[in-house]
N, C-alpha and C positions, 0 to 999 in steps of 0.2 A: 609472448614477450610484452613488456610494458610499453605504453605509448610514449613516444619521444618527447611529448610536451611536458612531462614531469617525471619525477622519480618517486618511488614508494618511500614511506617512512621506514626507519630501521626496524628489522625484525618482522617484516611482513611476509617473508617467504612461507610457503605452505609447510605445515608440520603434520606429523603422522598421528592420527587419532587411533586409539586402541581398536583392534579389529572387532567387529560384531560377529556373532554367530551367523554363518552363511545360511540363507534361506534355502530349504530343501528344494523348493520349486519356485523359481522366479516368476511372478505373475506375468502372463503374456500380454495383459492389457496395459502394463506400465509403459511410460514413454521411453523413447530410445536415447534421449539426451536432454540436458537441462542447461540453462544459463542462470547462474546464481548472481543476482544483481543487487547493488546498493547505489543510491544516488543521494547526494547532499544538495540542499536547495536553499533559495533565498527566503523561503517561508512555506506555509502550508496551503495557501490560497490557490485558486485556479489560474491566477495570472502570475504566480511565482515561477521562478526559473531554476534550472539545474546549474549548480556551480562545479560539481565533480561527479564522475560516474565510474563504476568499476564492475567488471564482469568476470566471473570464474566459470569457465565452461567445464562441465562434468559429464561423464558418460552415463549410460543407462543404469549403472549400479553405483553412481555417485562418486566415482574416482575422478580426481582433478586432472584435466587435460592441459589447460593453460589459463592465464589470467591477463587482464588488460585494465588500464586505468588512465584517465585523463581529467584534467581540469577543464572547465568550460566557462567562457566569458558570458555572463548572463545579460550583458548590455544594460545593466541597471545596478542599483545598490546591492552589495552582496548579502545583505540581511544579517543574520546572527553570526557574525564572525567569531564571537566568543564560543560558539558551539562547533562550527566546522573548521575554524582556524584559517580560513582563506580571506585575504584582504582584497580591497578594490585594486590595489597596485598589482598584486599577483595576477588577478583574474583579467586585468586589462591586457596582459601579455598572452593570455590563453586563447585557444581557438574558439570561435563561435560554434554553436551546436551544429549549424548547417555544414560546417567544415569537418566535423567528425561523425556526422550522421551515417555515412556509408560504412565506415569501419565499425561503428556501433551496431549497425544493422547486421553486418557479417557475423558478429558475435552472438546475436540473438536468433538468427535464421534457423528455422526448423527445430527449435528447441522450446521446451516449456520454461517460461520465466519463473524463477523462484526468488522470493523476497520475503522479508519479515514485515508483515502488514502490507501484503503485495498490492492491494488495491491502490495504495498511495504511490508506490514506485511505478506501477503500470500507468496510472493516470498522468503522472509527471512526464514519463517517457513518451506516452502517446501524444500529449499536447506539444512536446518539443518537436516530435517528428511532423506533426501537423503544421506547426509554424514553418518548418523547413520544406513544406509542400511534399512530404513523403508519408508513407505508411509504415509503421513499425511492423517488422515481419514476425509477429508473435500471435499465435492463435489461442494459446492457453496459458494460464498462470497457476501457481501453487503457492499458497501462503504457509510459511512455517509455523505461524501461530495456530492456524487451523489444523495443520498436521500434528502438532504436539497435543492438541486436544483430542484428535482422533485416536492417538496412541495412549491417551490418558497418562501422560508423563507427570510424575509427582513434582510439579513446579510451584513455588510460592506465588509466582505471577508469570505473565507471558512476555516479559522483557527479554531482549536478546541476551543480556548478561546472565539471566537465570538459565536460559536454555544452554548457553555456553558452559556454565558451571556444572550443569547436570552431566554433560558429556566430557568434562575435563578439558575444555578448550580455553586457552588463555587469550583474553583480549589485550592487545598491546597499545592500540591507539583508537579509542572509541570516537565515533563520528568522523573518522577518516574513511572515505568510501572504500578504499582498497582493503583496509584492515577489517572493516565491518563485513565486506563481502567474503574475505578469507574465513573469518569466524563462522559466517553463515554456511559457507561451503563445507567446512569441517564438521559442523553439527548436522548438516543435511544428510551426509553419507550414512552415519549410524541410524539416523531417523528413518531413512529410506530402507535400510536393511531390516530394521525392526518392523516396519510396515509390511515388508515382503514376507518376513517370517510369520507374521500374524495374518497374512492374506488380507490386509486392510485396504479398502478402496481409497485411493488417493483423492483428497479434496480438490480436484481440478475444476477451475472455472474458465469460462470463455473470455477471451480478450477481444472486444469489439473495436474495430478501427473507428477513429473519430470521423464523423460526417458533419459535425456542427461547427467547424472552424470558419470564421469570417475574416475579412481583411483586418489587420491590426488597427486599433484605435490608439493614437499617440497619447501618452500620458506624461511624457517628460523626456529627458535626454540622459544618456549614460555619461560616465566620467570621460569617455572618449568622444563625446559629442554626437553619438548615434542615437536616434530616437528609439524609444522602447514603449511597449504598451501591451495590450492584450486584445484578442478578438474572440474570446470565448463567449458563447451564448448558449442557453439551455437548448437541448435537443428538441424539446417540445414544451408547450405551455399547458399547464393543467388547469382545469376549471377551478374557480374559487370554491372553498368549502362552504356549503350553504348553512351550516350550523354554527351557532356561537360556541366559543370555547367554554366548556363547563368547569375548567380548572385542572388540577393535577390528577394523575392516576394514583389511586390508593392501593398500595401493595396488598395483594390478596383479594382485591375487588375485580371489577370488570372495566373494560374500556367503554367510554361513552362517546357517541357521535359528536364531532366538533373538537375533540381533543387534539392538541398539537403534538405531533410525533416527529422526532428527528432520528435519523439512522446514521451510525458511524462505523467505518471500517468495512472489512470484507464480509460478505454474506454468502451462505450456501446457496440460497435461492437467488437468481438473478435480481440485482437491486431494483430495476425498473418493475419487474414482475411483483416483487414484494411491496413496492410503493403503490402499484395499481390495486393490489388486494386491499391495502389500507384505505385508499381513496374510495373504492367501491363500498367499503364498510361504513363510510361516512366520516373518516378521520381526515385531519389536515396534515399533510406532509410538509415539514419545514426543513429548509436547508441549513439552519443554524440552531443553536441552543440559546434561549433567553430565559428571563424570569417567567415568561408565559408558557414555556414548553411544558407539556403534560408528562412526557415520557421520552427517554432516550433508549434506543435499541442498539446494542453493540455486543459483539461476541468477545470483545477484549476490553473490559471496563478499566483495566490498568494502563492502557495505552495513553501516551501523553499527547493526545490530539486536542484540538481546540474545543471540540464538542464535549469530550469526556472531562476536560479541565473545567469548563463552564458548568457542566452538570454537577460536579462536586462542589463548586462555588455556590451555586444556587440551590443545592439540595434536591435536584431533579431526580425523580425515581429512574432507575436503570434496570432493564431486563435484557436477556439475551434473545437471539433470533427464535430459538425453539419456543421459549415462553411467549414471545410476541405472536408467533403463529397460532398458538393455542388460544390466546386472548382474542385474536381476530375472529374466531368461530362464534363468539358470543358477545358482540358489541351491543351495548344497551342503546336504545333510541334516545335522541336528544331530548332534554327536558323541555316542557312547554314554556314559552316565553311569558 
């Protein structure tokens, strides 16, 4: 049932997707249940907040069991209202995350979290639970972008609207968390059945609970007079790269020690492990993209993230994770000063 705090937009009831051919043998290693999730937020940064959340619980074979939606008071400016449609006035009447955390947790418990660009949704959810002094009950996540690539679906790009069009699912209210989650649940079922029929290994990644949350640092006050801020700090400090930046990566060439590399989106290899490999090779890992960035690594170059947007603006070369892993095997030494 829907959360009492708000009602869904019109036409958000689940619809029936044409049945996929049944897998002759359902893979025993597949999970027993999933929580298909979408969150709308005040922005993309680590100190941004969730303004609405939706969960569609589905069973082992992707059949919808129930759904849930709530608005969330972010205790700060709502951010891009023109995208998610939620105003400061509306959100001031919504519950704070701590007030809905228990019910949200019940929807996630013992399930694989499924989202489109799952690393973003998981990061936002994990930080909100950490702010509420709780741990999100999620051990694994599955990104539908990664799954569509594993299935080699003939998509023009990896936007949710393209995936929906491929499976004939109609989007009725884009950037409304409940409708986005509905669409994702409806495309996930045929994707899951196709994966099972092909005996495809699902691209599951571990969800690590946050251990790096500190006490909030006040940065201002919300419209209701409550202080807001963030207490996020990096989980570990890395040593400074000892080599000067030799400039941009030249496509077809090799990486050179000192190059500044940024990584965006979900990765098959654990993100920290991938970064460690790059640092051991003599590269500089950057948390953002600027004119000095030598290379951006992303498995979804069409995603509208701040890093991919800046990379297009600056003309920064882009490679996927597989290509980057190959390049790491032959990093050239830093040029003599």
